[in-house]
C-alpha positions in Angstrom: -0.1 12.1 7.0 0.9 8.4 6.6 3.2 8.5 9.6 0.1 8.9 11.8 -1.2 5.5 10.5 2.0 3.5 11.2 3.8 2.2 14.3 6.9 3.9 15.6 9.2 1.2 14.2 8.4 2.5 10.7 10.4 5.3 9.2 8.4 7.6 6.9 9.2 10.5 4.5 6.7 12.4 2.4 6.7 15.3 -0.1 4.0 17.6 -1.3 5.8 18.9 -4.3 8.7 17.7 -6.6 12.0 19.3 -5.7 14.1 20.1 -8.7 17.3 18.3 -9.7 16.9 15.3 -7.6 19.4 12.5 -8.5 18.5 9.0 -9.6 20.9 6.2 -8.6 22.0 3.1 -10.3 19.5 1.6 -12.7 16.8 4.0 -11.7 17.5 6.5 -14.5 17.3 3.9 -17.2 13.9 2.7 -15.8 12.3 6.0 -16.5 14.4 7.1 -19.5 11.4 6.8 -21.8 8.8 8.0 -19.3 6.9 11.2 -19.7 7.9 14.1 -17.4 5.0 13.6 -15.0 5.9 9.9 -14.5 9.6 10.7 -14.1 8.9 13.3 -11.5 6.7 11.0 -9.5 9.2 8.2 -9.7 12.1 10.5 -8.7 10.5 12.2 -5.8 9.1 8.9 -4.4 12.6 7.5 -4.4 13.9 10.6 -2.8 11.4 10.0 0.0 12.4 6.4 0.2 16.1 7.3 0.7 15.1 9.8 3.4 13.0 7.1 5.1 15.9 4.6 4.8 18.2 7.2 6.4 15.9 7.0 9.4 16.9 3.4 9.8 20.6 4.2 9.4 21.1 3.5 5.7 23.1 5.6 3.3 21.8 6.5 -0.2 21.1 3.4 -2.2 19.3 2.7 -5.5 15.8 1.4 -5.3 15.1 -0.3 -8.6 11.9 -1.9 -9.7 11.7 -5.6 -9.3 9.0 -8.2 -10.2 5.7 -6.6 -11.1 7.3 -3.2 -10.6 7.6 -3.7 -6.8 10.5 -1.7 -5.3 13.6 -3.7 -4.4 14.7 -2.7 -0.8 18.0 -3.3 0.9 18.4 -6.7 2.6 16.3 -7.0 5.8 14.1 -4.0 5.0 10.5 -4.0 4.1 8.8 -1.0 2.6 6.3 0.7 0.3 5.9 3.8 -1.7 3.0 5.8 -3.1 2.3 8.9 -5.1 -0.7 10.9 -6.3 -1.4 14.5 -7.4 0.6 16.7 -5.0 1.8 13.9 -2.7 4.6 11.3 -2.6 5.5 9.1 0.4 7.6 6.1 1.4 7.6 4.0 4.5 10.3 1.4 5.6 11.0 -0.8 8.5 13.4 -3.6 9.5 12.1 -7.1 8.9 12.5 -7.9 12.5 9.8 -5.3 13.3 7.4 -6.0 10.4 7.0 -8.8 7.9 5.5 -6.5 5.3 3.8 -3.2 4.9 1.8 -1.3 2.3 0.8 2.3 1.9 -1.3 4.2 -0.6 -2.5 7.7 -1.2 -5.3 8.8 -3.6 -7.1 12.0 -4.5 -10.1 12.3 -2.2 -12.6 12.2 -5.1 -15.3 9.8 -6.1 -14.2 6.9 -8.4 -15.0 7.3 -12.1 -18.4 5.9 -13.1 -18.4 2.1 -13.3 -15.1 1.6 -11.5 -16.6 0.6 -8.1 -18.3 -2.4 -9.6 -15.0 -3.6 -10.9 -13.2 -3.3 -7.6 -15.9 -4.1 -5.0 -18.1 -7.1 -4.3 -21.8 -6.7 -3.8 -21.3 -7.0 0.0 -18.6 -4.3 -0.1 -20.9 -2.0 -2.0 -23.7 -2.5 0.5 -21.2 -1.8 3.3 -20.0 1.4 1.7 -23.6 2.6 1.2 -24.2 2.1 4.9 -21.0 4.0 5.8 -22.0 6.8 3.5 -25.2 7.3 5.5 -23.1 7.8 8.7 -20.2 9.7 7.2 -21.3 11.3 3.9 -18.3 13.6 3.7 -16.0 10.6 3.0 -15.7 9.2 -0.5 -15.9 5.6 0.6 -15.5 4.2 -2.9 -12.1 5.9 -3.2 -11.1 4.8 0.3 -11.9 1.2 -0.6 -9.8 1.5 -3.7 -6.8 2.9 -1.8 -7.1 0.3 1.0 -7.1 -2.5 -1.6 -3.9 -1.1 -3.1 -2.3 -1.1 0.4 -3.5 -4.7 0.9 -1.9 -5.8 -2.4 1.4 -4.0 -1.6 1.6 -5.8 1.8 0.6 -9.2 0.2 2.9 -9.3 -2.8 6.3 -9.3 -0.9 5.1 -12.2 1.2 3.7 -14.3 -1.6 5.2 -13.1 -4.9 1.7 -13.6 -6.3 -0.9 -11.3 -7.9 -3.9 -10.4 -5.8 -6.8 -8.9 -7.6 -9.4 -6.6 -6.1 -11.7 -9.6 -5.8 -9.1 -11.4 -3.7 -9.8 -9.5 -0.5 -13.1 -8.5 1.3 -12.8 -5.2 3.2 -14.7 -3.8 6.1 -14.2 -0.3 7.5 -14.8 1.3 10.9 -15.5 5.0 11.3 -12.7 5.2 13.9 -10.1 5.0 11.1 -9.4 1.3 11.0 -10.2 -1.5 8.5 -9.9 -5.2 8.1 -9.2 -7.3 5.0 -10.4 -10.9 4.8 -8.1 -12.6 2.2 -10.0 -14.8 -0.2 -6.9 -16.2 -1.7 -5.2 -19.0 0.3 -1.4 -18.7 0.9 0.4 -20.2 3.9 2.7 -17.2 4.1 0.0 -14.7 5.1 -1.9 -14.4 8.3 -4.9 -16.7 8.6 -6.9 -13.8 10.1 -6.1 -11.5 7.1 -4.7 -8.0 7.3 -5.6 -5.0 9.3 -5.0 -1.4 8.4 -5.7 2.3 9.2 -7.1 5.1 7.1 -7.3 8.9 7.2 -8.8 11.6 5.1 -7.3 15.1 5.1 -8.7 17.6 2.7 -7.9 16.5 -0.8 -6.1 13.3 0.2 -7.1 9.8 1.4 -4.3 7.6 2.8 -4.3 4.0 3.9 -1.7 1.7 5.5 -1.4 -2.0 6.2 1.2 -3.6 8.5 1.9 -7.3 9.0 3.6 -8.1 12.3 6.3 -10.7 12.4 5.7 -14.4 12.9 2.1 -14.4 11.9 2.0 -16.8 9.0 -1.1 -18.8 7.9 -1.2 -22.5 8.9 -1.2 -25.1 6.2 -4.5 -25.4 4.3 -6.4 -28.2 6.1 -8.1 -29.1 2.9 -4.8 -29.6 1.2 -5.7 -27.3 -1.7 -3.1 -25.3 -3.6 -2.6 -21.6 -3.7 -5.5 -19.6 -4.9 -8.3 -21.5 -3.1 -10.9 -19.2 -1.7 -11.4 -19.5 2.1 
């Protein structure tokens, strides 16, 4: 599914089940040595997908350990993202000459639990989702928003090495399968116009993807404020 949302320069691999006896490489085994079986299977299959995606760029099998804030550590000159949810795992990678960053996310296509939407969406976003629901009631727009914000964060963090909460981006969706994220946290390393992405719903899954083209960094803050200033 996710490959349909990404440009041709991105190599994608996905799985709809957990193959048995997949190997872990390097420090990966230690990182999940105390994890429950479900978490270990998610972690292992996602990295199997990542190695298959890397093979599409000409890389041999390499460890993909967790780095700062749990973000995957990719080989030099590679950008990438992984995701997993019930019955689905995927990874996407590209050379840093083709993309500066990317983020992918998959979620169960179900409504968010009660009370969660108010934690992840602004008042304006909630009104926007309500309007979309009148046009496309078959889409769980609250879950789509959650997924898209996850993709935004996964694209943001490698560029900035900074946390971005759900309140740090204001999202708008189009029914043609695209969305835009206005970034409310200032950082000179991200595009001034924010991020754009694509989304799709297929049966029980909702998937989102954000790509950041090369050489589109934000200009210096004209007000001279530090990182974290809303714009």
